[in-house]
ZADO-1210 file (C-alpha; in nm, 4 decimals, padded with zeros to 6 digits):
<atoms>
<atom x="01.2911" y="03.6202" z="-01.1536" code="MET" pos="1"/>
<atom x="01.5228" y="03.6411" z="-00.8616" code="LYS" pos="2"/>
<atom x="01.5976" y="03.3044" z="-00.8576" code="ARG" pos="3"/>
<atom x="01.8151" y="03.3008" z="-01.1561" code="PHE" pos="4"/>
<atom x="01.9800" y="03.6441" z="-01.0548" code="ALA" pos="5"/>
<atom x="02.2924" y="03.4707" z="-00.9270" code="VAL" pos="6"/>
<atom x="02.3213" y="03.2230" z="-01.1908" code="ALA" pos="7"/>
<atom x="02.2874" y="03.3265" z="-01.4944" code="LEU" pos="8"/>
<atom x="02.6900" y="03.3297" z="-01.5406" code="CYS" pos="9"/>
<atom x="02.6894" y="02.9207" z="-01.4586" code="LEU" pos="10"/>
<atom x="02.7963" y="02.6749" z="-01.7348" code="THR" pos="11"/>
<atom x="02.5299" y="02.4790" z="-01.9044" code="GLY" pos="12"/>
<atom x="02.5123" y="02.2102" z="-01.6439" code="THR" pos="13"/>
<atom x="02.3504" y="02.4570" z="-01.4538" code="LEU" pos="14"/>
<atom x="02.0629" y="02.5351" z="-01.6808" code="ILE" pos="15"/>
<atom x="01.9933" y="02.1779" z="-01.7621" code="SER" pos="16"/>
<atom x="01.9496" y="02.1653" z="-01.3567" code="GLY" pos="17"/>
<atom x="01.7323" y="02.4406" z="-01.3649" code="ASN" pos="18"/>
<atom x="01.5013" y="02.2682" z="-01.5975" code="ALA" pos="19"/>
<atom x="01.5269" y="01.9284" z="-01.4550" code="LEU" pos="20"/>
<atom x="01.5064" y="01.9068" z="-01.0781" code="ALA" pos="21"/>
<atom x="01.5798" y="01.5981" z="-00.9352" code="TRP" pos="22"/>
<atom x="01.6528" y="01.4700" z="-01.2898" code="GLY" pos="23"/>
<atom x="01.3982" y="01.2975" z="-01.4943" code="ASP" pos="24"/>
<atom x="01.5037" y="01.0055" z="-01.3537" code="ASN" pos="25"/>
<atom x="01.4169" y="01.1148" z="-01.0224" code="GLY" pos="26"/>
<atom x="01.0664" y="01.2378" z="-01.1150" code="HIS" pos="27"/>
<atom x="00.9820" y="00.9829" z="-01.3581" code="ARG" pos="28"/>
<atom x="01.0698" y="00.7163" z="-01.0489" code="ALA" pos="29"/>
<atom x="00.8302" y="00.8699" z="-00.8340" code="ILE" pos="30"/>
<atom x="00.5856" y="00.8806" z="-01.0721" code="GLY" pos="31"/>
<atom x="00.6413" y="00.5337" z="-01.1357" code="ALA" pos="32"/>
<atom x="00.5714" y="00.4471" z="-00.7496" code="MET" pos="33"/>
<atom x="00.2826" y="00.6001" z="-00.7500" code="ALA" pos="34"/>
<atom x="00.1692" y="00.4106" z="-01.0806" code="ASP" pos="35"/>
<atom x="00.2285" y="00.0377" z="-00.9383" code="ARG" pos="36"/>
<atom x="00.0721" y="00.1883" z="-00.5919" code="LEU" pos="37"/>
<atom x="-00.2404" y="00.3183" z="-00.7217" code="LEU" pos="38"/>
<atom x="-00.3127" y="00.0299" z="-00.9283" code="VAL" pos="39"/>
<atom x="-00.7167" y="-00.0838" z="-00.8702" code="GLY" pos="40"/>
<atom x="-00.8304" y="00.2172" z="-00.6678" code="THR" pos="41"/>
<atom x="-01.0190" y="00.4868" z="-00.7171" code="HIS" pos="42"/>
<atom x="-00.7336" y="00.7070" z="-00.7186" code="ALA" pos="43"/>
<atom x="-00.6701" y="00.5222" z="-01.0429" code="GLN" pos="44"/>
<atom x="-00.9705" y="00.5726" z="-01.2095" code="ALA" pos="45"/>
<atom x="-00.9516" y="00.9324" z="-01.1529" code="ARG" pos="46"/>
<atom x="-00.6321" y="00.9938" z="-01.3341" code="ILE" pos="47"/>
<atom x="-00.7462" y="00.7839" z="-01.5924" code="ALA" pos="48"/>
<atom x="-01.0210" y="01.0251" z="-01.7118" code="ALA" pos="49"/>
<atom x="-00.7850" y="01.3369" z="-01.6518" code="ILE" pos="50"/>
<atom x="-00.4981" y="01.2077" z="-01.8484" code="LEU" pos="51"/>
<atom x="-00.4899" y="01.1178" z="-02.1747" code="GLN" pos="52"/>
<atom x="-00.4584" y="00.8049" z="-02.3441" code="PRO" pos="53"/>
<atom x="-00.1007" y="00.6072" z="-02.2815" code="GLY" pos="54"/>
<atom x="-00.0208" y="00.8961" z="-02.0162" code="GLU" pos="55"/>
<atom x="00.1084" y="00.7711" z="-01.6867" code="THR" pos="56"/>
<atom x="00.2203" y="00.9421" z="-01.3512" code="LEU" pos="57"/>
<atom x="00.5575" y="00.8516" z="-01.4470" code="GLU" pos="58"/>
<atom x="00.5189" y="01.0160" z="-01.7840" code="LEU" pos="59"/>
<atom x="00.3580" y="01.3486" z="-01.6248" code="ALA" pos="60"/>
<atom x="00.5752" y="01.3967" z="-01.4013" code="SER" pos="61"/>
<atom x="00.8017" y="01.5583" z="-01.5949" code="ILE" pos="62"/>
<atom x="00.5701" y="01.8048" z="-01.7815" code="TRP" pos="63"/>
<atom x="00.6287" y="02.1179" z="-01.5794" code="ALA" pos="64"/>
<atom x="00.9918" y="02.0909" z="-01.6483" code="ASP" pos="65"/>
<atom x="00.9472" y="02.0531" z="-02.0319" code="CYS" pos="66"/>
<atom x="00.7376" y="02.3589" z="-01.9901" code="VAL" pos="67"/>
<atom x="01.0014" y="02.5456" z="-01.8457" code="LYS" pos="68"/>
<atom x="01.2514" y="02.3996" z="-02.1288" code="SER" pos="69"/>
<atom x="01.3847" y="02.5979" z="-02.4740" code="LYS" pos="70"/>
<atom x="01.1418" y="02.4453" z="-02.7925" code="ALA" pos="71"/>
<atom x="01.3056" y="02.1631" z="-02.9354" code="GLY" pos="72"/>
<atom x="01.5308" y="02.0671" z="-02.6301" code="SER" pos="73"/>
<atom x="01.4713" y="01.7538" z="-02.4350" code="PHE" pos="74"/>
<atom x="01.1249" y="01.7514" z="-02.4222" code="CYS" pos="75"/>
<atom x="01.0650" y="01.8225" z="-02.7771" code="GLY" pos="76"/>
<atom x="00.8930" y="02.0674" z="-02.9643" code="PRO" pos="77"/>
<atom x="00.6036" y="02.2535" z="-02.6986" code="GLN" pos="78"/>
<atom x="00.2444" y="02.1272" z="-02.7475" code="SER" pos="79"/>
<atom x="00.0195" y="02.4148" z="-02.7611" code="GLN" pos="80"/>
<atom x="-00.1268" y="02.3191" z="-02.4678" code="GLU" pos="81"/>
<atom x="00.2139" y="02.4261" z="-02.3210" code="MET" pos="82"/>
<atom x="00.2145" y="02.7799" z="-02.4617" code="ARG" pos="83"/>
<atom x="-00.1596" y="02.8281" z="-02.3429" code="ASP" pos="84"/>
<atom x="00.0063" y="02.7502" z="-02.0091" code="TYR" pos="85"/>
<atom x="00.2999" y="02.9513" z="-02.0421" code="ILE" pos="86"/>
<atom x="00.0666" y="03.2341" z="-02.1542" code="GLU" pos="87"/>
<atom x="-00.1701" y="03.1698" z="-01.8881" code="ALA" pos="88"/>
<atom x="00.1158" y="03.1196" z="-01.6106" code="ASN" pos="89"/>
<atom x="00.3875" y="03.3670" z="-01.6704" code="PRO" pos="90"/>
<atom x="00.5468" y="03.3450" z="-01.3151" code="LYS" pos="91"/>
<atom x="00.5148" y="02.9355" z="-01.3811" code="HIS" pos="92"/>
<atom x="00.9062" y="02.8756" z="-01.3579" code="THR" pos="93"/>
<atom x="00.8901" y="03.0038" z="-00.9688" code="GLU" pos="94"/>
<atom x="00.6113" y="02.7178" z="-00.8864" code="TYR" pos="95"/>
<atom x="00.8743" y="02.4974" z="-00.8210" code="HIS" pos="96"/>
<atom x="01.0381" y="02.6196" z="-00.5401" code="TYR" pos="97"/>
<atom x="01.0007" y="02.8385" z="-00.2096" code="THR" pos="98"/>
<atom x="01.3860" y="02.9544" z="-00.0722" code="ASP" pos="99"/>
<atom x="01.3132" y="02.9451" z="00.3101" code="VAL" pos="100"/>
<atom x="01.6328" y="03.0322" z="00.5368" code="PRO" pos="101"/>
<atom x="01.7760" y="02.7298" z="00.6518" code="VAL" pos="102"/>
<atom x="01.7895" y="02.8949" z="00.9760" code="GLN" pos="103"/>
<atom x="01.4284" y="02.8284" z="01.0138" code="ASP" pos="104"/>
<atom x="01.1870" y="02.6307" z="01.1948" code="ASN" pos="105"/>
<atom x="00.8938" y="02.5950" z="00.9266" code="ALA" pos="106"/>
<atom x="00.7473" y="02.7277" z="00.6532" code="TYR" pos="107"/>
<atom x="00.5385" y="03.0001" z="00.7061" code="ARG" pos="108"/>
<atom x="00.3928" y="03.2039" z="00.4262" code="ALA" pos="109"/>
<atom x="00.4684" y="03.5691" z="00.3950" code="GLY" pos="110"/>
<atom x="00.7813" y="03.5353" z="00.5746" code="SER" pos="111"/>
<atom x="01.1415" y="03.5659" z="00.3916" code="ALA" pos="112"/>
<atom x="01.1724" y="03.4046" z="00.0670" code="GLY" pos="113"/>
<atom x="00.8164" y="03.2303" z="00.0551" code="THR" pos="114"/>
<atom x="00.5837" y="03.3659" z="-00.2334" code="THR" pos="115"/>
<atom x="00.1958" y="03.3716" z="-00.3508" code="ASP" pos="116"/>
<atom x="00.2942" y="03.1756" z="-00.6001" code="HIS" pos="117"/>
<atom x="00.5619" y="02.8999" z="-00.4758" code="ASP" pos="118"/>
<atom x="00.5719" y="02.5303" z="-00.4582" code="ILE" pos="119"/>
<atom x="00.3765" y="02.4987" z="-00.1070" code="VAL" pos="120"/>
<atom x="00.1502" y="02.7408" z="-00.2685" code="GLN" pos="121"/>
<atom x="00.0799" y="02.5794" z="-00.6115" code="LEU" pos="122"/>
<atom x="00.0425" y="02.2188" z="-00.4142" code="MET" pos="123"/>
<atom x="-00.2548" y="02.3511" z="-00.2224" code="GLN" pos="124"/>
<atom x="-00.4129" y="02.4938" z="-00.5431" code="GLN" pos="125"/>
<atom x="-00.3889" y="02.1854" z="-00.7053" code="ALA" pos="126"/>
<atom x="-00.5022" y="01.9811" z="-00.4753" code="ILE" pos="127"/>
<atom x="-00.7941" y="02.2123" z="-00.4084" code="ALA" pos="128"/>
<atom x="-00.8735" y="02.2127" z="-00.7989" code="VAL" pos="129"/>
<atom x="-00.8919" y="01.8191" z="-00.7692" code="LEU" pos="130"/>
<atom x="-01.1143" y="01.7749" z="-00.4973" code="GLN" pos="131"/>
<atom x="-01.3933" y="01.9897" z="-00.6910" code="GLY" pos="132"/>
<atom x="-01.2811" y="02.3375" z="-00.5544" code="HIS" pos="133"/>
<atom x="-01.2765" y="02.6041" z="-00.8093" code="ASP" pos="134"/>
<atom x="-01.3177" y="02.9735" z="-00.6874" code="ASP" pos="135"/>
<atom x="-01.0886" y="03.2523" z="-00.7431" code="SER" pos="136"/>
<atom x="-00.9380" y="03.2138" z="-00.3490" code="LYS" pos="137"/>
<atom x="-00.8658" y="02.8842" z="-00.3176" code="VAL" pos="138"/>
<atom x="-00.7347" y="02.8849" z="-00.7504" code="ASN" pos="139"/>
<atom x="-00.6271" y="03.2250" z="-00.8479" code="PRO" pos="140"/>
<atom x="-00.4186" y="03.1190" z="-01.0982" code="ASN" pos="141"/>
<atom x="-00.7333" y="02.9386" z="-01.2511" code="ARG" pos="142"/>
<atom x="-00.5391" y="02.6095" z="-01.3280" code="LEU" pos="143"/>
<atom x="-00.7589" y="02.2929" z="-01.5208" code="THR" pos="144"/>
<atom x="-00.7806" y="01.9696" z="-01.3255" code="PRO" pos="145"/>
<atom x="-00.5401" y="01.8498" z="-01.6139" code="ARG" pos="146"/>
<atom x="-00.2941" y="02.1013" z="-01.5300" code="GLN" pos="147"/>
<atom x="-00.3249" y="02.0755" z="-01.1512" code="ALA" pos="148"/>
<atom x="-00.2754" y="01.7094" z="-01.1696" code="LEU" pos="149"/>
<atom x="-00.0069" y="01.7595" z="-01.3834" code="LEU" pos="150"/>
<atom x="00.1514" y="02.0033" z="-01.1451" code="LEU" pos="151"/>
<atom x="00.1181" y="01.7947" z="-00.8633" code="LEU" pos="152"/>
<atom x="00.2738" y="01.4980" z="-01.0425" code="ALA" pos="153"/>
<atom x="00.6148" y="01.7623" z="-01.0434" code="HIS" pos="154"/>
<atom x="00.5777" y="01.9503" z="-00.7605" code="LEU" pos="155"/>
<atom x="00.5162" y="01.6448" z="-00.5076" code="ALA" pos="156"/>
<atom x="00.8622" y="01.5150" z="-00.6111" code="SER" pos="157"/>
<atom x="01.0154" y="01.8477" z="-00.6683" code="ASP" pos="158"/>
<atom x="00.9271" y="01.9452" z="-00.2514" code="ILE" pos="159"/>
<atom x="01.1340" y="01.6167" z="-00.1791" code="HIS" pos="160"/>
<atom x="01.3997" y="01.8042" z="-00.3298" code="GLN" pos="161"/>
<atom x="01.5930" y="01.9707" z="00.0012" code="PRO" pos="162"/>
<atom x="01.7030" y="02.2668" z="-00.2029" code="LEU" pos="163"/>
<atom x="01.3913" y="02.3349" z="-00.3662" code="HIS" pos="164"/>
<atom x="01.2820" y="02.4565" z="00.0279" code="VAL" pos="165"/>
<atom x="01.5478" y="02.5914" z="00.2193" code="GLY" pos="166"/>
<atom x="01.8279" y="02.8278" z="00.1159" code="ALA" pos="167"/>
<atom x="02.1330" y="03.0601" z="00.2583" code="LEU" pos="168"/>
<atom x="02.1207" y="03.4282" z="00.2121" code="TYR" pos="169"/>
<atom x="02.4703" y="03.6424" z="00.2351" code="VAL" pos="170"/>
<atom x="02.5329" y="03.9812" z="00.3282" code="ASP" pos="171"/>
<atom x="02.7244" y="04.2223" z="00.1441" code="LYS" pos="172"/>
<atom x="03.0101" y="04.1201" z="00.3682" code="ASN" pos="173"/>
<atom x="02.9849" y="03.7552" z="00.3055" code="ASP" pos="174"/>
<atom x="02.8119" y="03.6835" z="00.6361" code="HIS" pos="175"/>
<atom x="02.5807" y="03.4088" z="00.6343" code="ILE" pos="176"/>
<atom x="02.2514" y="03.5455" z="00.7262" code="VAL" pos="177"/>
<atom x="01.8608" y="03.5382" z="00.7801" code="VAL" pos="178"/>
<atom x="01.6935" y="03.7754" z="00.6417" code="PRO" pos="179"/>
<atom x="01.3584" y="03.8751" z="00.8119" code="ALA" pos="180"/>
<atom x="01.1315" y="03.9866" z="00.5271" code="SER" pos="181"/>
<atom x="01.1290" y="03.9809" z="00.1472" code="ASN" pos="182"/>
<atom x="01.2248" y="04.3270" z="00.1535" code="ALA" pos="183"/>
<atom x="01.5638" y="04.2791" z="00.2690" code="GLU" pos="184"/>
<atom x="01.6554" y="04.0773" z="-00.0275" code="ILE" pos="185"/>
<atom x="01.7606" y="04.3398" z="-00.2645" code="ASP" pos="186"/>
<atom x="02.1001" y="04.1395" z="-00.3878" code="ASN" pos="187"/>
<atom x="02.2953" y="04.4230" z="-00.2954" code="VAL" pos="188"/>
<atom x="02.2644" y="04.4458" z="00.0734" code="ASN" pos="189"/>
<atom x="02.1408" y="04.0777" z="00.0843" code="ILE" pos="190"/>
<atom x="02.2098" y="03.8148" z="-00.1300" code="PHE" pos="191"/>
<atom x="01.9691" y="03.5235" z="-00.1796" code="ASP" pos="192"/>
<atom x="02.1389" y="03.2085" z="-00.2820" code="LEU" pos="193"/>
<atom x="01.8737" y="03.0968" z="-00.4664" code="ALA" pos="194"/>
<atom x="01.8385" y="02.7350" z="-00.3574" code="GLY" pos="195"/>
<atom x="02.2234" y="02.6615" z="-00.3814" code="GLY" pos="196"/>
<atom x="02.2357" y="02.7943" z="-00.7617" code="ASN" pos="197"/>
<atom x="02.4864" y="03.0417" z="-00.6491" code="GLY" pos="198"/>
<atom x="02.7196" y="02.8241" z="-00.4290" code="LEU" pos="199"/>
<atom x="02.9714" y="02.5985" z="-00.6064" code="PHE" pos="200"/>
<atom x="03.2140" y="02.3191" z="-00.4306" code="PHE" pos="201"/>
<atom x="03.4861" y="02.1141" z="-00.5204" code="ALA" pos="202"/>
<atom x="03.3884" y="01.7378" z="-00.4923" code="ASP" pos="203"/>
<atom x="03.7151" y="01.5737" z="-00.4133" code="PRO" pos="204"/>
<atom x="03.5838" y="01.2293" z="-00.3845" code="SER" pos="205"/>
<atom x="03.4065" y="01.3010" z="-00.7283" code="TYR" pos="206"/>
<atom x="03.7955" y="01.3086" z="-00.9404" code="ASP" pos="207"/>
<atom x="04.0211" y="01.1271" z="-00.7104" code="ARG" pos="208"/>
<atom x="03.9771" y="00.7896" z="-00.9394" code="ALA" pos="209"/>
<atom x="03.9828" y="00.6798" z="-01.1815" code="PRO" pos="210"/>
<atom x="04.1470" y="01.0052" z="-01.2707" code="TYR" pos="211"/>
<atom x="04.4124" y="01.1439" z="-01.0183" code="PRO" pos="212"/>
<atom x="04.6050" y="01.3852" z="-01.2333" code="ASN" pos="213"/>
<atom x="04.2478" y="01.5470" z="-01.3771" code="GLN" pos="214"/>
<atom x="04.1557" y="01.8730" z="-01.1485" code="PRO" pos="215"/>
<atom x="03.8912" y="01.8597" z="-00.8794" code="ILE" pos="216"/>
<atom x="03.5468" y="01.9287" z="-01.0738" code="ARG" pos="217"/>
<atom x="03.3720" y="02.1798" z="-00.8905" code="LYS" pos="218"/>
<atom x="02.9840" y="02.1628" z="-00.8826" code="GLN" pos="219"/>
<atom x="02.6901" y="02.3649" z="-00.8393" code="ASN" pos="220"/>
<atom x="02.5062" y="02.2956" z="-00.5831" code="LEU" pos="221"/>
<atom x="02.1875" y="02.2917" z="-00.6975" code="HIS" pos="222"/>
<atom x="02.2728" y="02.0536" z="-00.9705" code="ALA" pos="223"/>
<atom x="02.4397" y="01.8081" z="-00.7723" code="PHE" pos="224"/>
<atom x="02.1500" y="01.7771" z="-00.5750" code="TRP" pos="225"/>
<atom x="01.8858" y="01.7095" z="-00.8768" code="ASP" pos="226"/>
<atom x="02.1030" y="01.5103" z="-01.0948" code="HIS" pos="227"/>
<atom x="02.4297" y="01.3788" z="-00.9338" code="SER" pos="228"/>
<atom x="02.2226" y="01.2105" z="-00.6300" code="THR" pos="229"/>
<atom x="01.9959" y="01.0422" z="-00.8547" code="VAL" pos="230"/>
<atom x="02.2699" y="00.9448" z="-01.0888" code="GLU" pos="231"/>
<atom x="02.4372" y="00.7983" z="-00.7570" code="MET" pos="232"/>
<atom x="02.1487" y="00.6240" z="-00.6387" code="VAL" pos="233"/>
<atom x="02.0376" y="00.4556" z="-00.9651" code="PHE" pos="234"/>
<atom x="02.4138" y="00.3360" z="-00.9939" code="LYS" pos="235"/>
<atom x="02.3973" y="00.1990" z="-00.6586" code="ARG" pos="236"/>
<atom x="02.0656" y="-00.0015" z="-00.6283" code="VAL" pos="237"/>
<atom x="02.1709" y="-00.1444" z="-00.9789" code="GLY" pos="238"/>
<atom x="01.8629" y="-00.0080" z="-01.2289" code="VAL" pos="239"/>
<atom x="01.9122" y="00.2007" z="-01.5590" code="SER" pos="240"/>
<atom x="01.5182" y="00.2974" z="-01.5574" code="SER" pos="241"/>
<atom x="01.2687" y="00.4793" z="-01.3157" code="PRO" pos="242"/>
<atom x="01.0470" y="00.1787" z="-01.3610" code="ASP" pos="243"/>
<atom x="01.3109" y="-00.0537" z="-01.2081" code="ALA" pos="244"/>
<atom x="01.4133" y="00.2021" z="-00.9411" code="PHE" pos="245"/>
<atom x="01.0339" y="00.1838" z="-00.8450" code="ALA" pos="246"/>
<atom x="00.9759" y="-00.2026" z="-00.8864" code="GLN" pos="247"/>
<atom x="01.3186" y="-00.2225" z="-00.6151" code="LYS" pos="248"/>
<atom x="01.1474" y="00.0460" z="-00.3974" code="ALA" pos="249"/>
<atom x="00.8545" y="-00.1000" z="-00.3625" code="LEU" pos="250"/>
<atom x="00.9738" y="-00.4305" z="-00.2983" code="ALA" pos="251"/>
<atom x="01.1696" y="-00.2651" z="00.0151" code="GLY" pos="252"/>
<atom x="01.1167" y="-00.1875" z="00.3686" code="LYS" pos="253"/>
<atom x="00.8365" y="00.0769" z="00.3835" code="LEU" pos="254"/>
<atom x="00.9940" y="00.4084" z="00.4563" code="PRO" pos="255"/>
<atom x="00.8735" y="00.6625" z="00.7341" code="ALA" pos="256"/>
<atom x="00.6512" y="00.8590" z="00.4944" code="TYR" pos="257"/>
<atom x="00.3100" y="00.8826" z="00.6675" code="ALA" pos="258"/>
<atom x="00.1894" y="01.2916" z="00.6916" code="LEU" pos="259"/>
<atom x="-00.1178" y="01.3585" z="00.9400" code="ARG" pos="260"/>
<atom x="-00.4531" y="01.6061" z="00.9107" code="GLY" pos="261"/>
<atom x="-00.6443" y="01.7077" z="00.6192" code="ALA" pos="262"/>
<atom x="-00.4658" y="01.6363" z="00.2459" code="VAL" pos="263"/>
<atom x="-00.4373" y="02.0334" z="00.1867" code="ASP" pos="264"/>
<atom x="-00.2363" y="02.0817" z="00.4796" code="SER" pos="265"/>
<atom x="00.0293" y="01.8169" z="00.3545" code="TRP" pos="266"/>
<atom x="00.2082" y="02.0432" z="00.1192" code="PRO" pos="267"/>
<atom x="00.3370" y="02.2737" z="00.4717" code="VAL" pos="268"/>
<atom x="00.4138" y="01.9735" z="00.6203" code="GLN" pos="269"/>
<atom x="00.6126" y="01.8718" z="00.3463" code="LEU" pos="270"/>
<atom x="00.7836" y="02.1707" z="00.3563" code="ALA" pos="271"/>
<atom x="00.8964" y="02.1404" z="00.6957" code="ASP" pos="272"/>
<atom x="01.0290" y="01.8140" z="00.6368" code="ASP" pos="273"/>
<atom x="01.2335" y="01.9487" z="00.3282" code="ALA" pos="274"/>
<atom x="01.3457" y="02.2279" z="00.5131" code="LEU" pos="275"/>
<atom x="01.5020" y="02.0637" z="00.8236" code="ALA" pos="276"/>
<atom x="01.7300" y="01.8009" z="00.5600" code="LEU" pos="277"/>
<atom x="01.8158" y="02.1400" z="00.3523" code="SER" pos="278"/>
<atom x="01.9135" y="02.2491" z="00.6870" code="ARG" pos="279"/>
<atom x="02.1432" y="01.9064" z="00.7044" code="LEU" pos="280"/>
<atom x="02.2632" y="01.9257" z="00.3613" code="ALA" pos="281"/>
<atom x="02.4111" y="02.2528" z="00.4146" code="HIS" pos="282"/>
<atom x="02.5721" y="02.2304" z="00.7527" code="ALA" pos="283"/>
<atom x="02.8849" y="02.0291" z="00.6358" code="PRO" pos="284"/>
<atom x="02.9774" y="02.2741" z="00.4217" code="LEU" pos="285"/>
<atom x="03.1708" y="02.5714" z="00.4387" code="LYS" pos="286"/>
<atom x="03.1241" y="02.9393" z="00.2701" code="LEU" pos="287"/>
<atom x="03.4624" y="03.0779" z="00.0894" code="GLY" pos="288"/>
<atom x="03.4992" y="03.3329" z="-00.1618" code="GLU" pos="289"/>
<atom x="03.3074" y="03.5230" z="-00.3781" code="ARG" pos="290"/>
<atom x="03.4186" y="03.5590" z="-00.7852" code="THR" pos="291"/>
<atom x="03.1607" y="03.8169" z="-01.0268" code="SER" pos="292"/>
<atom x="03.1475" y="03.8460" z="-01.3528" code="SER" pos="293"/>
<atom x="02.9427" y="04.0611" z="-01.6004" code="VAL" pos="294"/>
<atom x="02.6969" y="03.9860" z="-01.8489" code="ASP" pos="295"/>
<atom x="02.6541" y="04.0911" z="-02.2105" code="SER" pos="296"/>
<atom x="02.3950" y="04.3683" z="-02.0829" code="LYS" pos="297"/>
<atom x="02.6585" y="04.5166" z="-01.8152" code="GLY" pos="298"/>
<atom x="02.4861" y="04.3355" z="-01.5203" code="VAL" pos="299"/>
<atom x="02.7037" y="04.1731" z="-01.2587" code="THR" pos="300"/>
<atom x="02.6395" y="03.7763" z="-01.0926" code="HIS" pos="301"/>
<atom x="02.7683" y="03.7043" z="-00.7923" code="PHE" pos="302"/>
<atom x="02.8932" y="03.3340" z="-00.7415" code="ASN" pos="303"/>
<atom x="03.0459" y="03.1691" z="-00.3970" code="TRP" pos="304"/>
<atom x="03.2708" y="02.9026" z="-00.3452" code="ALA" pos="305"/>
<atom x="03.1745" y="02.6313" z="-00.1053" code="LEU" pos="306"/>
<atom x="03.4615" y="02.3640" z="00.1017" code="THR" pos="307"/>
<atom x="03.2686" y="01.9907" z="00.1315" code="ALA" pos="308"/>
<atom x="03.4207" y="01.7368" z="00.3377" code="PRO" pos="309"/>
<atom x="03.5046" y="01.4087" z="00.1510" code="ASP" pos="310"/>
<atom x="03.2138" y="01.1992" z="00.2391" code="ASP" pos="311"/>
<atom x="02.9838" y="01.4514" z="00.1782" code="TYR" pos="312"/>
<atom x="02.8734" y="01.2389" z="-00.1458" code="ARG" pos="313"/>
<atom x="02.7784" y="00.9433" z="00.0421" code="ASP" pos="314"/>
<atom x="02.5481" y="01.1426" z="00.2897" code="PHE" pos="315"/>
<atom x="02.3760" y="01.3329" z="-00.0006" code="ALA" pos="316"/>
<atom x="02.3448" y="00.9631" z="-00.2120" code="GLU" pos="317"/>
<atom x="02.1925" y="00.7722" z="00.1290" code="LYS" pos="318"/>
<atom x="01.9672" y="01.1332" z="00.1525" code="LEU" pos="319"/>
<atom x="01.8526" y="01.1220" z="-00.1850" code="ALA" pos="320"/>
<atom x="01.7559" y="00.7792" z="-00.2098" code="GLU" pos="321"/>
<atom x="01.5372" y="00.8229" z="00.1088" code="SER" pos="322"/>
<atom x="01.3633" y="01.1390" z="-00.0328" code="GLN" pos="323"/>
<atom x="01.2643" y="00.9275" z="-00.3550" code="LEU" pos="324"/>
<atom x="01.1515" y="00.6793" z="-00.2045" code="VAL" pos="325"/>
<atom x="00.9456" y="00.8803" z="00.0383" code="ARG" pos="326"/>
<atom x="00.8395" y="01.1080" z="-00.2182" code="GLY" pos="327"/>
<atom x="00.6547" y="00.8035" z="-00.4261" code="GLY" pos="328"/>
<atom x="00.4945" y="00.6695" z="-00.0966" code="TYR" pos="329"/>
<atom x="00.3755" y="01.0325" z="-00.0239" code="ARG" pos="330"/>
<atom x="00.2582" y="01.1386" z="-00.3957" code="PHE" pos="331"/>
<atom x="00.0565" y="00.8212" z="-00.4169" code="ALA" pos="332"/>
<atom x="-00.1141" y="00.8692" z="-00.0684" code="ALA" pos="333"/>
<atom x="-00.1988" y="01.2318" z="-00.1165" code="MET" pos="334"/>
<atom x="-00.4094" y="01.1156" z="-00.4293" code="LEU" pos="335"/>
<atom x="-00.5533" y="00.8714" z="-00.2387" code="GLN" pos="336"/>
<atom x="-00.6536" y="01.1096" z="00.0408" code="GLN" pos="337"/>
<atom x="-00.8003" y="01.3389" z="-00.2731" code="ILE" pos="338"/>
<atom x="-01.0061" y="01.0317" z="-00.4140" code="TRP" pos="339"/>
<atom x="-01.0338" y="00.8156" z="-00.1500" code="PRO" pos="340"/>
</atoms>
């Protein structure tokens, strides 16, 4: 699991960040928007036939993260359904992202940072299964319709978090590079910074007030985009629940969210969109010093410091809000395309 190779020495904040991409509230807000947008549609009826009584897309949106969490953590004990899924999908933790170099202009299957089980590939499989296709070519992971819907409810949200698509790579001299293939990413000569999990930045605007005498807190970049941005959005909008956010978002101006062509092409379009935004998210940041630590097994792990401008939080908050709203509209539209 290359994504965690540079991150094992980090704090508990990062571990929860990997367990809860976009945060619990972010995923549920996107699911809640889709619940509201699909009322009275054929898609709503098909969803109800797959989900269990009382389940909603809002609740379903965090299932794939609950599967990743340790038994007894925030989601409670893992169900037999979850344990069966884990056994049948040993690489399920890697379904949530792809690590395309931010310098690339598009997602291309088989290129550096992609895998045959990354977020784009799994979204395409889930869409195919929900459309009624179930041969080994389009569904190599043998997903059931229920698993496909639970995954899509989560991954359609994850792919709107820019750092779940675009990543930085550095060489052994700490220079940012663009690997030509996965074979070059060996974490010796070229390091995968794992969607920001190997990067930390000092956030001056966060601790400056009301505690000016406290040291500036260092944030893991991926966890910042997963959690802090959603918290900031909810606070500014003035809501305390995902459904309340969904209600306000749907009452506002419709964002530019339309996708083109057949729905099975949408995951690539969404990845390309997120890749461009990931490039924007990384552009103001300056790579700094590398630090290392050795774990109990004698394995060395690396992190890199970042310098962020004072207005980085404001920029991230605005982008995160836009992506949350687009995510809700696009997920609902995707399900309507699957079940017109």
